PDB file of N, CA, C and O in Angstrom:
ATOM      1  N   MET A   1     -36.451  19.301 -77.521  1.00  0.00           N
ATOM      2  CA  MET A   1     -37.346  20.333 -77.046  1.00  0.00           C
ATOM      3  C   MET A   1     -36.867  21.664 -77.593  1.00  0.00           C
ATOM      4  O   MET A   1     -35.957  22.286 -77.044  1.00  0.00           O
ATOM      5  N   ASP A   2     -37.479  22.083 -78.658  1.00  0.00           N
ATOM      6  CA  ASP A   2     -37.010  23.276 -79.333  1.00  0.00           C
ATOM      7  C   ASP A   2     -37.644  24.572 -78.853  1.00  0.00           C
ATOM      8  O   ASP A   2     -37.019  25.629 -78.942  1.00  0.00           O
ATOM      9  N   ASN A   3     -38.858  24.515 -78.352  1.00  0.00           N
ATOM     10  CA  ASN A   3     -39.525  25.749 -77.975  1.00  0.00           C
ATOM     11  C   ASN A   3     -40.211  25.602 -76.625  1.00  0.00           C
ATOM     12  O   ASN A   3     -40.330  24.504 -76.080  1.00  0.00           O
ATOM     13  N   LYS A   4     -40.654  26.728 -76.107  1.00  0.00           N
ATOM     14  CA  LYS A   4     -41.254  26.733 -74.778  1.00  0.00           C
ATOM     15  C   LYS A   4     -42.524  25.896 -74.710  1.00  0.00           C
ATOM     16  O   LYS A   4     -42.812  25.293 -73.677  1.00  0.00           O
ATOM     17  N   GLU A   5     -43.285  25.853 -75.800  1.00  0.00           N
ATOM     18  CA  GLU A   5     -44.519  25.064 -75.798  1.00  0.00           C
ATOM     19  C   GLU A   5     -44.200  23.576 -75.662  1.00  0.00           C
ATOM     20  O   GLU A   5     -44.876  22.858 -74.926  1.00  0.00           O
ATOM     21  N   GLU A   6     -43.179  23.119 -76.367  1.00  0.00           N
ATOM     22  CA  GLU A   6     -42.783  21.712 -76.270  1.00  0.00           C
ATOM     23  C   GLU A   6     -42.209  21.407 -74.883  1.00  0.00           C
ATOM     24  O   GLU A   6     -42.495  20.355 -74.312  1.00  0.00           O
ATOM     25  N   ILE A   7     -41.412  22.313 -74.350  1.00  0.00           N
ATOM     26  CA  ILE A   7     -40.871  22.140 -73.005  1.00  0.00           C
ATOM     27  C   ILE A   7     -42.019  22.031 -72.012  1.00  0.00           C
ATOM     28  O   ILE A   7     -42.019  21.146 -71.156  1.00  0.00           O
ATOM     29  N   TYR A   8     -42.998  22.927 -72.121  1.00  0.00           N
ATOM     30  CA  TYR A   8     -44.147  22.915 -71.215  1.00  0.00           C
ATOM     31  C   TYR A   8     -44.914  21.591 -71.323  1.00  0.00           C
ATOM     32  O   TYR A   8     -45.274  21.001 -70.304  1.00  0.00           O
ATOM     33  N   ALA A   9     -45.163  21.128 -72.540  1.00  0.00           N
ATOM     34  CA  ALA A   9     -45.919  19.887 -72.736  1.00  0.00           C
ATOM     35  C   ALA A   9     -45.193  18.699 -72.117  1.00  0.00           C
ATOM     36  O   ALA A   9     -45.814  17.859 -71.466  1.00  0.00           O
ATOM     37  N   ARG A  10     -43.893  18.628 -72.317  1.00  0.00           N
ATOM     38  CA  ARG A  10     -43.126  17.504 -71.757  1.00  0.00           C
ATOM     39  C   ARG A  10     -43.022  17.615 -70.247  1.00  0.00           C
ATOM     40  O   ARG A  10     -43.065  16.605 -69.545  1.00  0.00           O
ATOM     41  N   LEU A  11     -42.884  18.834 -69.742  1.00  0.00           N
ATOM     42  CA  LEU A  11     -42.829  19.051 -68.301  1.00  0.00           C
ATOM     43  C   LEU A  11     -44.160  18.661 -67.653  1.00  0.00           C
ATOM     44  O   LEU A  11     -44.184  18.006 -66.611  1.00  0.00           O
ATOM     45  N   LYS A  12     -45.254  19.066 -68.274  1.00  0.00           N
ATOM     46  CA  LYS A  12     -46.575  18.726 -67.746  1.00  0.00           C
ATOM     47  C   LYS A  12     -46.745  17.211 -67.668  1.00  0.00           C
ATOM     48  O   LYS A  12     -47.231  16.688 -66.665  1.00  0.00           O
ATOM     49  N   GLN A  13     -46.348  16.514 -68.721  1.00  0.00           N
ATOM     50  CA  GLN A  13     -46.447  15.060 -68.728  1.00  0.00           C
ATOM     51  C   GLN A  13     -45.583  14.451 -67.621  1.00  0.00           C
ATOM     52  O   GLN A  13     -45.992  13.492 -66.966  1.00  0.00           O
ATOM     53  N   ALA A  14     -44.403  15.002 -67.419  1.00  0.00           N
ATOM     54  CA  ALA A  14     -43.515  14.510 -66.367  1.00  0.00           C
ATOM     55  C   ALA A  14     -44.135  14.712 -64.988  1.00  0.00           C
ATOM     56  O   ALA A  14     -44.051  13.830 -64.133  1.00  0.00           O
ATOM     57  N   LEU A  15     -44.754  15.865 -64.769  1.00  0.00           N
ATOM     58  CA  LEU A  15     -45.398  16.140 -63.485  1.00  0.00           C
ATOM     59  C   LEU A  15     -46.540  15.165 -63.225  1.00  0.00           C
ATOM     60  O   LEU A  15     -46.727  14.704 -62.099  1.00  0.00           O
ATOM     61  N   ILE A  16     -47.294  14.858 -64.257  1.00  0.00           N
ATOM     62  CA  ILE A  16     -48.408  13.909 -64.131  1.00  0.00           C
ATOM     63  C   ILE A  16     -47.866  12.526 -63.793  1.00  0.00           C
ATOM     64  O   ILE A  16     -48.371  11.862 -62.888  1.00  0.00           O
ATOM     65  N   GLU A  17     -46.841  12.094 -64.519  1.00  0.00           N
ATOM     66  CA  GLU A  17     -46.289  10.752 -64.322  1.00  0.00           C
ATOM     67  C   GLU A  17     -45.557  10.614 -62.988  1.00  0.00           C
ATOM     68  O   GLU A  17     -45.746   9.625 -62.281  1.00  0.00           O
ATOM     69  N   LEU A  18     -44.737  11.580 -62.643  1.00  0.00           N
ATOM     70  CA  LEU A  18     -43.920  11.484 -61.437  1.00  0.00           C
ATOM     71  C   LEU A  18     -44.724  11.658 -60.152  1.00  0.00           C
ATOM     72  O   LEU A  18     -44.511  10.939 -59.175  1.00  0.00           O
ATOM     73  N   PHE A  19     -45.639  12.608 -60.161  1.00  0.00           N
ATOM     74  CA  PHE A  19     -46.287  13.006 -58.917  1.00  0.00           C
ATOM     75  C   PHE A  19     -47.796  12.782 -58.898  1.00  0.00           C
ATOM     76  O   PHE A  19     -48.478  13.164 -57.947  1.00  0.00           O
ATOM     77  N   ASP A  20     -48.308  12.160 -59.957  1.00  0.00           N
ATOM     78  CA  ASP A  20     -49.735  11.837 -60.036  1.00  0.00           C
ATOM     79  C   ASP A  20     -50.606  13.084 -59.827  1.00  0.00           C
ATOM     80  O   ASP A  20     -51.610  13.050 -59.115  1.00  0.00           O
ATOM     81  N   ILE A  21     -50.193  14.175 -60.466  1.00  0.00           N
ATOM     82  CA  ILE A  21     -50.910  15.448 -60.347  1.00  0.00           C
ATOM     83  C   ILE A  21     -52.028  15.479 -61.379  1.00  0.00           C
ATOM     84  O   ILE A  21     -51.835  15.079 -62.527  1.00  0.00           O
ATOM     85  N   GLU A  22     -53.178  15.947 -60.970  1.00  0.00           N
ATOM     86  CA  GLU A  22     -54.316  16.108 -61.868  1.00  0.00           C
ATOM     87  C   GLU A  22     -53.938  17.104 -62.969  1.00  0.00           C
ATOM     88  O   GLU A  22     -53.537  18.226 -62.662  1.00  0.00           O
ATOM     89  N   PRO A  23     -54.056  16.718 -64.240  1.00  0.00           N
ATOM     90  CA  PRO A  23     -53.651  17.608 -65.346  1.00  0.00           C
ATOM     91  C   PRO A  23     -54.277  18.997 -65.285  1.00  0.00           C
ATOM     92  O   PRO A  23     -53.638  19.977 -65.668  1.00  0.00           O
ATOM     93  N   SER A  24     -55.506  19.096 -64.812  1.00  0.00           N
ATOM     94  CA  SER A  24     -56.175  20.402 -64.767  1.00  0.00           C
ATOM     95  C   SER A  24     -55.540  21.354 -63.766  1.00  0.00           C
ATOM     96  O   SER A  24     -55.775  22.560 -63.838  1.00  0.00           O
ATOM     97  N   LYS A  25     -54.739  20.845 -62.832  1.00  0.00           N
ATOM     98  CA  LYS A  25     -54.069  21.697 -61.842  1.00  0.00           C
ATOM     99  C   LYS A  25     -52.784  22.311 -62.382  1.00  0.00           C
ATOM    100  O   LYS A  25     -52.250  23.260 -61.808  1.00  0.00           O
ATOM    101  N   ILE A  26     -52.292  21.760 -63.492  1.00  0.00           N
ATOM    102  CA  ILE A  26     -51.005  22.204 -64.024  1.00  0.00           C
ATOM    103  C   ILE A  26     -51.215  23.320 -65.044  1.00  0.00           C
ATOM    104  O   ILE A  26     -51.895  23.150 -66.056  1.00  0.00           O
ATOM    105  N   SER A  27     -50.612  24.459 -64.744  1.00  0.00           N
ATOM    106  CA  SER A  27     -50.618  25.597 -65.658  1.00  0.00           C
ATOM    107  C   SER A  27     -49.278  26.296 -65.498  1.00  0.00           C
ATOM    108  O   SER A  27     -48.527  25.997 -64.569  1.00  0.00           O
ATOM    109  N   ALA A  28     -48.977  27.208 -66.381  1.00  0.00           N
ATOM    110  CA  ALA A  28     -47.714  27.934 -66.290  1.00  0.00           C
ATOM    111  C   ALA A  28     -47.624  28.722 -64.988  1.00  0.00           C
ATOM    112  O   ALA A  28     -46.532  28.928 -64.458  1.00  0.00           O
ATOM    113  N   GLU A  29     -48.767  29.161 -64.475  1.00  0.00           N
ATOM    114  CA  GLU A  29     -48.799  29.964 -63.263  1.00  0.00           C
ATOM    115  C   GLU A  29     -48.790  29.113 -61.988  1.00  0.00           C
ATOM    116  O   GLU A  29     -48.566  29.641 -60.898  1.00  0.00           O
ATOM    117  N   ALA A  30     -49.029  27.811 -62.112  1.00  0.00           N
ATOM    118  CA  ALA A  30     -49.107  26.943 -60.932  1.00  0.00           C
ATOM    119  C   ALA A  30     -47.771  26.939 -60.195  1.00  0.00           C
ATOM    120  O   ALA A  30     -46.716  26.699 -60.783  1.00  0.00           O
ATOM    121  N   ARG A  31     -47.844  27.212 -58.895  1.00  0.00           N
ATOM    122  CA  ARG A  31     -46.639  27.204 -58.066  1.00  0.00           C
ATOM    123  C   ARG A  31     -46.325  25.764 -57.672  1.00  0.00           C
ATOM    124  O   ARG A  31     -47.200  25.020 -57.230  1.00  0.00           O
ATOM    125  N   LEU A  32     -45.072  25.392 -57.838  1.00  0.00           N
ATOM    126  CA  LEU A  32     -44.670  24.011 -57.613  1.00  0.00           C
ATOM    127  C   LEU A  32     -45.017  23.537 -56.209  1.00  0.00           C
ATOM    128  O   LEU A  32     -45.604  22.466 -56.051  1.00  0.00           O
ATOM    129  N   ASN A  33     -44.671  24.304 -55.200  1.00  0.00           N
ATOM    130  CA  ASN A  33     -44.909  23.877 -53.827  1.00  0.00           C
ATOM    131  C   ASN A  33     -46.341  24.137 -53.390  1.00  0.00           C
ATOM    132  O   ASN A  33     -47.032  23.217 -52.953  1.00  0.00           O
ATOM    133  N   ASP A  34     -46.787  25.364 -53.502  1.00  0.00           N
ATOM    134  CA  ASP A  34     -48.104  25.750 -52.974  1.00  0.00           C
ATOM    135  C   ASP A  34     -49.269  25.107 -53.721  1.00  0.00           C
ATOM    136  O   ASP A  34     -50.220  24.645 -53.092  1.00  0.00           O
ATOM    137  N   ASP A  35     -49.210  25.068 -55.048  1.00  0.00           N
ATOM    138  CA  ASP A  35     -50.337  24.574 -55.840  1.00  0.00           C
ATOM    139  C   ASP A  35     -50.240  23.088 -56.180  1.00  0.00           C
ATOM    140  O   ASP A  35     -51.252  22.392 -56.261  1.00  0.00           O
ATOM    141  N   LEU A  36     -49.004  22.610 -56.379  1.00  0.00           N
ATOM    142  CA  LEU A  36     -48.832  21.230 -56.835  1.00  0.00           C
ATOM    143  C   LEU A  36     -48.271  20.300 -55.764  1.00  0.00           C
ATOM    144  O   LEU A  36     -48.193  19.090 -55.976  1.00  0.00           O
ATOM    145  N   GLY A  37     -47.881  20.851 -54.623  1.00  0.00           N
ATOM    146  CA  GLY A  37     -47.400  20.030 -53.516  1.00  0.00           C
ATOM    147  C   GLY A  37     -46.029  19.412 -53.738  1.00  0.00           C
ATOM    148  O   GLY A  37     -45.713  18.382 -53.143  1.00  0.00           O
ATOM    149  N   ILE A  38     -45.216  20.023 -54.582  1.00  0.00           N
ATOM    150  CA  ILE A  38     -43.875  19.503 -54.847  1.00  0.00           C
ATOM    151  C   ILE A  38     -42.911  20.095 -53.823  1.00  0.00           C
ATOM    152  O   ILE A  38     -42.677  21.303 -53.788  1.00  0.00           O
ATOM    153  N   ASP A  39     -42.356  19.207 -52.985  1.00  0.00           N
ATOM    154  CA  ASP A  39     -41.423  19.666 -51.959  1.00  0.00           C
ATOM    155  C   ASP A  39     -39.986  19.541 -52.462  1.00  0.00           C
ATOM    156  O   ASP A  39     -39.755  19.217 -53.627  1.00  0.00           O
ATOM    157  N   SER A  40     -39.031  19.798 -51.582  1.00  0.00           N
ATOM    158  CA  SER A  40     -37.628  19.795 -52.006  1.00  0.00           C
ATOM    159  C   SER A  40     -37.154  18.413 -52.449  1.00  0.00           C
ATOM    160  O   SER A  40     -36.336  18.313 -53.363  1.00  0.00           O
ATOM    161  N   ILE A  41     -37.646  17.357 -51.827  1.00  0.00           N
ATOM    162  CA  ILE A  41     -37.286  15.998 -52.247  1.00  0.00           C
ATOM    163  C   ILE A  41     -37.868  15.719 -53.636  1.00  0.00           C
ATOM    164  O   ILE A  41     -37.189  15.161 -54.499  1.00  0.00           O
ATOM    165  N   ASP A  42     -39.121  16.109 -53.845  1.00  0.00           N
ATOM    166  CA  ASP A  42     -39.755  15.947 -55.157  1.00  0.00           C
ATOM    167  C   ASP A  42     -39.001  16.734 -56.227  1.00  0.00           C
ATOM    168  O   ASP A  42     -38.885  16.292 -57.370  1.00  0.00           O
ATOM    169  N   ALA A  43     -38.491  17.899 -55.843  1.00  0.00           N
ATOM    170  CA  ALA A  43     -37.767  18.736 -56.804  1.00  0.00           C
ATOM    171  C   ALA A  43     -36.521  18.012 -57.327  1.00  0.00           C
ATOM    172  O   ALA A  43     -36.157  18.164 -58.493  1.00  0.00           O
ATOM    173  N   ILE A  44     -35.881  17.238 -56.477  1.00  0.00           N
ATOM    174  CA  ILE A  44     -34.722  16.460 -56.914  1.00  0.00           C
ATOM    175  C   ILE A  44     -35.153  15.425 -57.939  1.00  0.00           C
ATOM    176  O   ILE A  44     -34.489  15.241 -58.959  1.00  0.00           O
ATOM    177  N   ASP A  45     -36.267  14.746 -57.669  1.00  0.00           N
ATOM    178  CA  ASP A  45     -36.796  13.781 -58.632  1.00  0.00           C
ATOM    179  C   ASP A  45     -37.115  14.461 -59.964  1.00  0.00           C
ATOM    180  O   ASP A  45     -36.864  13.907 -61.035  1.00  0.00           O
ATOM    181  N   LEU A  46     -37.669  15.666 -59.877  1.00  0.00           N
ATOM    182  CA  LEU A  46     -37.997  16.413 -61.094  1.00  0.00           C
ATOM    183  C   LEU A  46     -36.727  16.772 -61.868  1.00  0.00           C
ATOM    184  O   LEU A  46     -36.697  16.657 -63.094  1.00  0.00           O
ATOM    185  N   LEU A  47     -35.687  17.201 -61.168  1.00  0.00           N
ATOM    186  CA  LEU A  47     -34.428  17.519 -61.842  1.00  0.00           C
ATOM    187  C   LEU A  47     -33.854  16.290 -62.543  1.00  0.00           C
ATOM    188  O   LEU A  47     -33.327  16.395 -63.650  1.00  0.00           O
ATOM    189  N   LEU A  48     -33.954  15.133 -61.904  1.00  0.00           N
ATOM    190  CA  LEU A  48     -33.469  13.891 -62.529  1.00  0.00           C
ATOM    191  C   LEU A  48     -34.273  13.573 -63.783  1.00  0.00           C
ATOM    192  O   LEU A  48     -33.714  13.142 -64.791  1.00  0.00           O
ATOM    193  N   LYS A  49     -35.589  13.786 -63.721  1.00  0.00           N
ATOM    194  CA  LYS A  49     -36.439  13.560 -64.885  1.00  0.00           C
ATOM    195  C   LYS A  49     -36.086  14.534 -66.009  1.00  0.00           C
ATOM    196  O   LYS A  49     -36.039  14.148 -67.177  1.00  0.00           O
ATOM    197  N   LEU A  50     -35.842  15.777 -65.658  1.00  0.00           N
ATOM    198  CA  LEU A  50     -35.462  16.779 -66.653  1.00  0.00           C
ATOM    199  C   LEU A  50     -34.131  16.404 -67.301  1.00  0.00           C
ATOM    200  O   LEU A  50     -33.933  16.625 -68.496  1.00  0.00           O
ATOM    201  N   LYS A  51     -33.224  15.839 -66.510  1.00  0.00           N
ATOM    202  CA  LYS A  51     -31.957  15.364 -67.060  1.00  0.00           C
ATOM    203  C   LYS A  51     -32.210  14.278 -68.094  1.00  0.00           C
ATOM    204  O   LYS A  51     -31.615  14.287 -69.172  1.00  0.00           O
ATOM    205  N   ASP A  52     -33.096  13.339 -67.763  1.00  0.00           N
ATOM    206  CA  ASP A  52     -33.443  12.272 -68.710  1.00  0.00           C
ATOM    207  C   ASP A  52     -34.083  12.841 -69.974  1.00  0.00           C
ATOM    208  O   ASP A  52     -33.783  12.403 -71.084  1.00  0.00           O
ATOM    209  N   MET A  53     -34.963  13.818 -69.793  1.00  0.00           N
ATOM    210  CA  MET A  53     -35.672  14.401 -70.929  1.00  0.00           C
ATOM    211  C   MET A  53     -34.737  15.163 -71.860  1.00  0.00           C
ATOM    212  O   MET A  53     -34.909  15.143 -73.078  1.00  0.00           O
ATOM    213  N   THR A  54     -33.751  15.831 -71.281  1.00  0.00           N
ATOM    214  CA  THR A  54     -32.887  16.696 -72.071  1.00  0.00           C
ATOM    215  C   THR A  54     -31.580  16.025 -72.491  1.00  0.00           C
ATOM    216  O   THR A  54     -30.932  16.454 -73.446  1.00  0.00           O
ATOM    217  N   GLY A  55     -31.205  14.979 -71.777  1.00  0.00           N
ATOM    218  CA  GLY A  55     -29.945  14.325 -72.069  1.00  0.00           C
ATOM    219  C   GLY A  55     -28.732  15.078 -71.557  1.00  0.00           C
ATOM    220  O   GLY A  55     -27.600  14.775 -71.932  1.00  0.00           O
ATOM    221  N   ARG A  56     -28.969  16.050 -70.708  1.00  0.00           N
ATOM    222  CA  ARG A  56     -27.871  16.860 -70.169  1.00  0.00           C
ATOM    223  C   ARG A  56     -28.025  17.023 -68.675  1.00  0.00           C
ATOM    224  O   ARG A  56     -29.139  17.046 -68.151  1.00  0.00           O
ATOM    225  N   LYS A  57     -26.897  17.135 -67.991  1.00  0.00           N
ATOM    226  CA  LYS A  57     -26.920  17.376 -66.555  1.00  0.00           C
ATOM    227  C   LYS A  57     -27.387  18.805 -66.302  1.00  0.00           C
ATOM    228  O   LYS A  57     -26.948  19.747 -66.962  1.00  0.00           O
ATOM    229  N   ILE A  58     -28.271  18.939 -65.349  1.00  0.00           N
ATOM    230  CA  ILE A  58     -28.802  20.256 -65.009  1.00  0.00           C
ATOM    231  C   ILE A  58     -28.357  20.584 -63.590  1.00  0.00           C
ATOM    232  O   ILE A  58     -28.619  19.827 -62.656  1.00  0.00           O
ATOM    233  N   GLN A  59     -27.698  21.693 -63.442  1.00  0.00           N
ATOM    234  CA  GLN A  59     -27.222  22.105 -62.131  1.00  0.00           C
ATOM    235  C   GLN A  59     -28.381  22.637 -61.278  1.00  0.00           C
ATOM    236  O   GLN A  59     -29.158  23.469 -61.746  1.00  0.00           O
ATOM    237  N   PRO A  60     -28.502  22.168 -60.042  1.00  0.00           N
ATOM    238  CA  PRO A  60     -29.582  22.651 -59.167  1.00  0.00           C
ATOM    239  C   PRO A  60     -29.586  24.173 -59.007  1.00  0.00           C
ATOM    240  O   PRO A  60     -30.641  24.777 -58.811  1.00  0.00           O
ATOM    241  N   GLU A  61     -28.403  24.789 -59.093  1.00  0.00           N
ATOM    242  CA  GLU A  61     -28.321  26.247 -58.948  1.00  0.00           C
ATOM    243  C   GLU A  61     -29.146  26.976 -60.010  1.00  0.00           C
ATOM    244  O   GLU A  61     -29.640  28.079 -59.774  1.00  0.00           O
ATOM    245  N   ALA A  62     -29.290  26.357 -61.172  1.00  0.00           N
ATOM    246  CA  ALA A  62     -30.059  26.978 -62.256  1.00  0.00           C
ATOM    247  C   ALA A  62     -31.533  27.074 -61.899  1.00  0.00           C
ATOM    248  O   ALA A  62     -32.281  27.831 -62.517  1.00  0.00           O
ATOM    249  N   PHE A  63     -31.948  26.296 -60.891  1.00  0.00           N
ATOM    250  CA  PHE A  63     -33.357  26.266 -60.507  1.00  0.00           C
ATOM    251  C   PHE A  63     -33.594  26.852 -59.118  1.00  0.00           C
ATOM    252  O   PHE A  63     -34.656  26.654 -58.527  1.00  0.00           O
ATOM    253  N   LYS A  64     -32.603  27.572 -58.603  1.00  0.00           N
ATOM    254  CA  LYS A  64     -32.694  28.117 -57.253  1.00  0.00           C
ATOM    255  C   LYS A  64     -33.893  29.053 -57.075  1.00  0.00           C
ATOM    256  O   LYS A  64     -34.527  29.048 -56.020  1.00  0.00           O
ATOM    257  N   ASN A  65     -34.205  29.851 -58.089  1.00  0.00           N
ATOM    258  CA  ASN A  65     -35.282  30.834 -57.975  1.00  0.00           C
ATOM    259  C   ASN A  65     -36.566  30.395 -58.662  1.00  0.00           C
ATOM    260  O   ASN A  65     -37.478  31.201 -58.846  1.00  0.00           O
ATOM    261  N   VAL A  66     -36.642  29.133 -59.041  1.00  0.00           N
ATOM    262  CA  VAL A  66     -37.824  28.607 -59.720  1.00  0.00           C
ATOM    263  C   VAL A  66     -38.942  28.395 -58.705  1.00  0.00           C
ATOM    264  O   VAL A  66     -38.742  27.753 -57.673  1.00  0.00           O
ATOM    265  N   ARG A  67     -40.116  28.937 -59.005  1.00  0.00           N
ATOM    266  CA  ARG A  67     -41.259  28.786 -58.108  1.00  0.00           C
ATOM    267  C   ARG A  67     -42.488  28.205 -58.806  1.00  0.00           C
ATOM    268  O   ARG A  67     -43.332  27.581 -58.162  1.00  0.00           O
ATOM    269  N   SER A  68     -42.590  28.409 -60.120  1.00  0.00           N
ATOM    270  CA  SER A  68     -43.785  27.982 -60.842  1.00  0.00           C
ATOM    271  C   SER A  68     -43.415  27.075 -62.008  1.00  0.00           C
ATOM    272  O   SER A  68     -42.245  26.952 -62.369  1.00  0.00           O
ATOM    273  N   VAL A  69     -44.421  26.447 -62.585  1.00  0.00           N
ATOM    274  CA  VAL A  69     -44.214  25.624 -63.770  1.00  0.00           C
ATOM    275  C   VAL A  69     -43.604  26.477 -64.879  1.00  0.00           C
ATOM    276  O   VAL A  69     -42.680  26.042 -65.566  1.00  0.00           O
ATOM    277  N   GLY A  70     -44.115  27.674 -65.050  1.00  0.00           N
ATOM    278  CA  GLY A  70     -43.579  28.580 -66.065  1.00  0.00           C
ATOM    279  C   GLY A  70     -42.116  28.918 -65.818  1.00  0.00           C
ATOM    280  O   GLY A  70     -41.338  29.065 -66.761  1.00  0.00           O
ATOM    281  N   ASP A  71     -41.742  29.040 -64.540  1.00  0.00           N
ATOM    282  CA  ASP A  71     -40.339  29.302 -64.209  1.00  0.00           C
ATOM    283  C   ASP A  71     -39.445  28.147 -64.656  1.00  0.00           C
ATOM    284  O   ASP A  71     -38.337  28.371 -65.143  1.00  0.00           O
ATOM    285  N   VAL A  72     -39.925  26.911 -64.491  1.00  0.00           N
ATOM    286  CA  VAL A  72     -39.161  25.736 -64.917  1.00  0.00           C
ATOM    287  C   VAL A  72     -38.967  25.778 -66.431  1.00  0.00           C
ATOM    288  O   VAL A  72     -37.869  25.542 -66.935  1.00  0.00           O
ATOM    289  N   VAL A  73     -40.046  26.080 -67.145  1.00  0.00           N
ATOM    290  CA  VAL A  73     -39.963  26.175 -68.605  1.00  0.00           C
ATOM    291  C   VAL A  73     -38.937  27.223 -69.005  1.00  0.00           C
ATOM    292  O   VAL A  73     -38.095  26.974 -69.869  1.00  0.00           O
ATOM    293  N   GLU A  74     -39.002  28.383 -68.387  1.00  0.00           N
ATOM    294  CA  GLU A  74     -38.063  29.460 -68.704  1.00  0.00           C
ATOM    295  C   GLU A  74     -36.630  29.054 -68.395  1.00  0.00           C
ATOM    296  O   GLU A  74     -35.721  29.349 -69.171  1.00  0.00           O
ATOM    297  N   ALA A  75     -36.417  28.377 -67.266  1.00  0.00           N
ATOM    298  CA  ALA A  75     -35.070  27.963 -66.873  1.00  0.00           C
ATOM    299  C   ALA A  75     -34.494  26.963 -67.868  1.00  0.00           C
ATOM    300  O   ALA A  75     -33.329  27.068 -68.251  1.00  0.00           O
ATOM    301  N   ILE A  76     -35.300  26.002 -68.285  1.00  0.00           N
ATOM    302  CA  ILE A  76     -34.828  25.013 -69.269  1.00  0.00           C
ATOM    303  C   ILE A  76     -34.532  25.695 -70.600  1.00  0.00           C
ATOM    304  O   ILE A  76     -33.509  25.432 -71.231  1.00  0.00           O
ATOM    305  N   HIS A  77     -35.435  26.570 -71.016  1.00  0.00           N
ATOM    306  CA  HIS A  77     -35.246  27.284 -72.275  1.00  0.00           C
ATOM    307  C   HIS A  77     -33.990  28.154 -72.218  1.00  0.00           C
ATOM    308  O   HIS A  77     -33.223  28.202 -73.180  1.00  0.00           O
ATOM    309  N   ALA A  78     -33.781  28.837 -71.100  1.00  0.00           N
ATOM    310  CA  ALA A  78     -32.624  29.721 -70.943  1.00  0.00           C
ATOM    311  C   ALA A  78     -31.300  28.949 -70.964  1.00  0.00           C
ATOM    312  O   ALA A  78     -30.267  29.492 -71.357  1.00  0.00           O
ATOM    313  N   LEU A  79     -31.335  27.702 -70.548  1.00  0.00           N
ATOM    314  CA  LEU A  79     -30.123  26.877 -70.563  1.00  0.00           C
ATOM    315  C   LEU A  79     -29.762  26.425 -71.963  1.00  0.00           C
ATOM    316  O   LEU A  79     -28.690  25.859 -72.179  1.00  0.00           O
ATOM    317  N   GLY A  80     -30.654  26.673 -72.922  1.00  0.00           N
ATOM    318  CA  GLY A  80     -30.375  26.308 -74.304  1.00  0.00           C
ATOM    319  C   GLY A  80     -30.359  24.808 -74.524  1.00  0.00           C
ATOM    320  O   GLY A  80     -29.637  24.301 -75.383  1.00  0.00           O
ATOM    321  N   ILE A  81     -31.155  24.108 -73.747  1.00  0.00           N
ATOM    322  CA  ILE A  81     -31.162  22.648 -73.810  1.00  0.00           C
ATOM    323  C   ILE A  81     -31.928  22.155 -75.015  1.00  0.00           C
ATOM    324  O   ILE A  81     -31.666  21.048 -75.487  1.00  0.00           O
ATOM    325  N   GLY A  82     -32.846  22.915 -75.522  1.00  0.00           N
ATOM    326  CA  GLY A  82     -33.708  22.463 -76.604  1.00  0.00           C
ATOM    327  C   GLY A  82     -33.014  21.813 -77.775  1.00  0.00           C
ATOM    328  O   GLY A  82     -33.392  20.714 -78.181  1.00  0.00           O
ATOM    329  N   ALA A  83     -32.022  22.454 -78.322  1.00  0.00           N
ATOM    330  CA  ALA A  83     -31.359  21.928 -79.520  1.00  0.00           C
ATOM    331  C   ALA A  83     -30.665  20.602 -79.268  1.00  0.00           C
ATOM    332  O   ALA A  83     -30.579  19.761 -80.163  1.00  0.00           O
ATOM    333  N   ALA A  84     -30.166  20.410 -78.043  1.00  0.00           N
ATOM    334  CA  ALA A  84     -29.425  19.182 -77.733  1.00  0.00           C
ATOM    335  C   ALA A  84     -30.332  17.973 -77.654  1.00  0.00           C
ATOM    336  O   ALA A  84     -29.876  16.847 -77.850  1.00  0.00           O
ATOM    337  N   SER A  85     -31.611  18.186 -77.369  1.00  0.00           N
ATOM    338  CA  SER A  85     -32.504  17.048 -77.164  1.00  0.00           C
ATOM    339  C   SER A  85     -33.514  16.878 -78.291  1.00  0.00           C
ATOM    340  O   SER A  85     -34.464  16.107 -78.156  1.00  0.00           O
ATOM    341  N   ALA A  86     -33.326  17.572 -79.379  1.00  0.00           N
ATOM    342  CA  ALA A  86     -34.299  17.524 -80.465  1.00  0.00           C
ATOM    343  C   ALA A  86     -34.528  16.119 -80.996  1.00  0.00           C
ATOM    344  O   ALA A  86     -35.611  15.827 -81.502  1.00  0.00           O
ATOM    345  N   GLY A  87     -33.546  15.252 -80.895  1.00  0.00           N
ATOM    346  CA  GLY A  87     -33.686  13.904 -81.393  1.00  0.00           C
ATOM    347  C   GLY A  87     -34.391  12.964 -80.452  1.00  0.00           C
ATOM    348  O   GLY A  87     -34.636  11.811 -80.806  1.00  0.00           O
ATOM    349  N   GLN A  88     -34.724  13.420 -79.264  1.00  0.00           N
ATOM    350  CA  GLN A  88     -35.356  12.532 -78.284  1.00  0.00           C
ATOM    351  C   GLN A  88     -36.833  12.560 -78.364  1.00  0.00           C
ATOM    352  O   GLN A  88     -37.506  11.865 -77.602  1.00  0.00           O
TER     353      GLN A  88
END
């Protein structure tokens, strides 16, 4: 995952697969809890999926202030995970 667009596309697919969310509801502005119904237990599942996608352990603290899909993209991008997972 080299860029934010690729991170967003993979994240969107993960949200659809994990939580059976209607694709039209997912946007960068969509709030994880309020708009998509992702609670704290779901967030753990999402972190595990992100670990699988990136091949790296992601600390929950890095996502403490994440509220929207766009925030998740920014957090992953800021962690510099893209280059490590380019082969996946």
